[in-house]
C-alpha positions as CSV (number, residue, x, y, z in Angstrom):
1,M,0.0,0.0,0.0
2,H,1.3,3.5,-0.9
3,P,2.1,5.7,2.1
4,Y,-0.5,8.3,3.1
5,W,1.4,11.3,1.8
6,F,1.8,9.7,-1.6
7,R,-2.0,9.0,-1.9
8,W,-3.0,12.6,-1.1
9,I,-0.3,14.1,-3.5
10,I,-1.8,12.0,-6.2
11,F,-5.3,13.2,-5.2
12,I,-4.3,16.8,-5.3
13,T,-2.6,16.4,-8.6
14,A,-5.7,14.8,-10.1
15,T,-7.8,17.6,-8.6
16,G,-5.6,20.2,-10.2
17,A,-5.8,18.5,-13.6
18,A,-9.6,18.4,-13.4
19,A,-9.7,22.1,-12.5
20,L,-7.7,23.0,-15.5
21,S,-9.3,20.6,-17.9
22,P,-12.0,23.0,-19.1
23,A,-9.3,24.9,-20.9
24,I,-9.3,22.1,-23.5
25,S,-12.8,23.1,-24.6
26,Y,-11.5,26.5,-25.9
27,A,-10.3,25.3,-29.2
28,G,-13.5,26.5,-30.9
29,E,-13.3,29.9,-29.2
30,G,-9.9,31.1,-30.3
31,S,-6.7,31.5,-28.3
32,L,-7.4,31.3,-24.5
33,F,-5.8,34.7,-23.7
34,R,-7.5,36.5,-26.6
35,Q,-11.1,35.5,-25.8
36,E,-13.9,37.8,-24.8
37,N,-13.5,39.1,-21.2
38,S,-10.0,37.8,-20.8
39,G,-7.5,39.8,-18.9
40,W,-9.8,41.4,-16.3
41,F,-8.3,42.0,-12.8
42,S,-10.7,42.3,-9.9
43,L,-10.4,43.1,-6.2
44,G,-12.9,42.1,-3.6
45,T,-13.8,41.5,0.0
46,R,-15.4,38.3,1.4
47,N,-17.2,36.8,4.3
48,T,-17.3,33.0,5.0
49,L,-19.3,30.6,7.2
50,S,-17.7,27.2,8.0
51,L,-20.4,24.6,8.7
52,F,-20.5,20.9,9.7
53,N,-17.1,21.0,11.2
54,E,-15.6,17.7,12.3
55,M,-14.0,18.8,15.5
56,P,-16.2,17.7,18.5
57,E,-18.2,20.6,20.0
58,E,-17.0,23.1,17.4
59,G,-19.6,25.7,16.4
60,V,-20.1,27.5,13.2
61,G,-17.0,29.3,12.0
62,I,-17.3,33.0,11.0
63,G,-14.7,34.5,8.7
64,I,-13.5,37.6,6.8
65,G,-11.0,38.0,4.0
66,G,-10.0,39.4,0.7
67,Q,-9.4,38.2,-2.8
68,F,-8.4,39.1,-6.3
69,R,-9.5,37.5,-9.6
70,L,-7.7,37.2,-12.9
71,Q,-9.9,36.1,-15.8
72,L,-8.0,34.0,-18.3
73,G,-10.7,33.5,-20.9
74,K,-14.3,33.7,-21.8
75,R,-15.2,30.7,-19.6
76,L,-12.2,30.5,-17.3
77,N,-11.6,32.7,-14.3
78,T,-9.2,32.4,-11.3
79,E,-9.7,33.5,-7.7
80,W,-6.8,34.1,-5.2
81,Y,-7.9,34.6,-1.6
82,F,-7.1,34.9,2.1
83,D,-9.6,34.0,4.9
84,Y,-9.4,34.4,8.6
85,L,-12.0,32.2,10.4
86,T,-12.8,31.8,14.1
87,S,-15.1,29.4,15.9
88,E,-15.9,28.4,19.5
89,V,-15.1,24.9,20.7
90,G,-17.7,24.3,23.5
91,D,-17.4,26.9,26.2
92,F,-13.7,26.2,26.9
93,A,-11.6,26.7,23.7
94,Q,-11.4,28.8,20.5
95,R,-10.2,27.8,17.0
96,N,-8.7,30.2,14.5
97,D,-8.0,29.2,10.9
98,Y,-6.0,31.1,8.2
99,H,-6.6,30.1,4.6
100,I,-4.4,31.1,1.7
101,G,-5.5,29.6,-1.6
102,W,-6.6,29.8,-5.2
103,S,-9.6,28.5,-7.2
104,V,-10.5,28.0,-10.8
105,M,-13.9,29.2,-11.9
106,Y,-15.6,27.7,-15.0
107,Y,-18.6,29.3,-16.6
108,P,-20.9,26.6,-18.2
109,G,-23.8,26.9,-20.6
110,K,-24.3,28.4,-24.0
111,Q,-23.8,32.0,-23.0
112,V,-21.4,33.8,-20.7
113,D,-22.8,37.3,-20.2
114,F,-21.8,39.6,-17.3
115,S,-24.5,42.1,-18.3
116,R,-27.2,39.8,-17.1
117,L,-28.1,39.5,-13.5
118,L,-27.0,35.9,-12.8
119,Q,-23.8,34.2,-14.1
120,P,-23.4,30.7,-12.5
121,Y,-20.1,28.9,-12.2
122,L,-18.3,25.8,-11.1
123,I,-15.4,26.3,-8.7
124,L,-12.5,24.0,-7.7
125,G,-9.3,24.9,-5.9
126,H,-6.6,24.3,-3.3
127,C,-5.4,26.1,-0.2
128,F,-2.9,26.1,2.7
129,D,-4.4,26.2,6.2
130,Y,-2.8,27.3,9.5
131,T,-4.9,26.2,12.5
132,D,-4.5,27.4,16.1
133,V,-6.7,26.0,18.9
134,F,-6.3,27.5,22.4
135,E,-8.0,27.5,25.8
136,K,-10.1,30.6,26.4
137,D,-8.8,31.2,29.9
138,N,-5.2,30.3,29.2
139,R,-3.9,31.3,25.8
140,S,-0.6,29.6,26.4
141,N,-2.4,26.2,26.4
142,H,-2.7,25.7,22.7
143,A,-1.8,23.5,19.7
144,D,-1.4,24.5,16.1
145,R,-0.8,22.8,12.8
146,L,-0.3,23.4,9.0
147,S,-2.2,21.5,6.4
148,M,-3.3,21.6,2.8
149,A,-6.8,21.3,1.5
150,T,-8.8,21.0,-1.7
151,Q,-12.3,22.4,-2.2
152,G,-15.0,22.4,-4.9
153,G,-18.6,23.5,-5.4
154,I,-20.9,25.8,-7.2
155,G,-21.6,29.5,-7.2
156,T,-23.1,32.4,-9.0
157,H,-22.3,36.1,-9.7
158,F,-25.1,38.7,-9.0
159,N,-24.0,41.3,-11.5
160,I,-24.9,44.8,-10.3
161,T,-23.1,46.3,-13.3
162,R,-20.6,44.8,-15.8
163,A,-17.8,45.8,-13.5
164,L,-19.4,45.2,-10.0
165,D,-20.7,41.9,-8.8
166,V,-21.8,40.2,-5.5
167,S,-20.9,36.5,-5.6
168,L,-22.3,33.6,-3.6
169,S,-20.7,30.1,-3.5
170,G,-21.0,26.9,-1.6
171,Q,-18.0,24.5,-1.4
172,Y,-16.9,21.4,0.4
173,M,-13.3,21.6,1.7
174,V,-11.2,18.5,2.5
175,H,-8.1,18.9,4.7
176,F,-5.1,16.6,4.6
177,G,-3.0,16.3,7.7
178,K,-3.1,15.9,11.4
179,E,-6.1,17.4,13.2
180,V,-6.0,19.4,16.5
181,A,-8.0,17.9,19.3
182,A,-9.5,19.7,22.3
183,D,-11.1,18.1,25.3
184,K,-12.4,19.5,28.6
185,Q,-11.4,17.3,31.5
186,V,-11.8,17.7,35.3
187,G,-9.8,20.8,36.2
188,H,-8.0,20.9,32.9
189,T,-8.4,21.5,29.1
190,H,-6.4,19.1,27.0
191,I,-5.3,20.4,23.6
192,E,-3.0,18.5,21.3
193,V,-2.1,17.7,17.6
194,E,-3.2,14.1,16.9
195,D,-0.5,11.6,16.1
196,H,-2.2,10.3,12.9
197,T,-3.1,11.9,9.6
198,H,-6.5,11.8,8.1
199,A,-8.8,13.6,5.6
200,G,-11.5,15.7,7.3
201,G,-13.9,18.2,5.7
202,H,-16.5,20.9,6.2
203,V,-18.8,23.1,4.2
204,L,-17.9,26.7,3.3
205,L,-20.5,29.3,2.3
206,T,-18.9,32.5,0.9
207,V,-20.3,35.8,-0.1
208,S,-18.1,38.4,-1.7
209,A,-18.2,41.8,-3.4
210,N,-15.9,42.4,-6.4
211,Y,-15.0,45.2,-8.8
212,K,-13.2,44.9,-12.1
213,F,-10.5,47.6,-11.9
214,V,-8.4,47.1,-15.0
215,R,-8.0,44.9,-18.0
216,L,-4.4,43.7,-18.3
217,W,-4.7,42.3,-21.8
218,G,-7.2,41.6,-24.5
219,R,-8.3,45.2,-25.1
220,E,-10.5,45.5,-28.2
């Protein structure tokens, strides 16, 4: 049997290949970087909810962050983001997560039109995650870890104008690595990084506001 690290590297590689595979459908629409809407650079802010977390007694995570987008072609967009999320673990601990990652957004259907109200998309990506769990009454009692994750789901732009949109997406994120465990015992809160690796996931709901500031290439 292959070691755990080898299996998740293969999984992430396959996920990345799947994320980029829509590019092969561009043959009939001209060169990727010369297509309609290519080259747009956007900046935005985002808020995220983390639901159905696997850590026992962990509540809903609430987050804030920022992002930029770089559109590569008519149907292919990319999103590069940072999130800070915090959640309560029972009444005795707090968990903070920091996500830095990227996603590929693919616009399906016969038409891609940012002048209409709704523009749906598929989204798939990867991120690095730093997690810190600490006791509420004793910040020095803590444990932290670094991990990687992959995520995928669906979303839609609500186009206010051709340059301004509010976007809503739902994704399932799977983390690969050692989890942090927190347990309230008699007279003590025990927090540690588990000694085994596993894949654990949760749901992310993200709403963002984005503005297209400049077109870097593809001007007509």
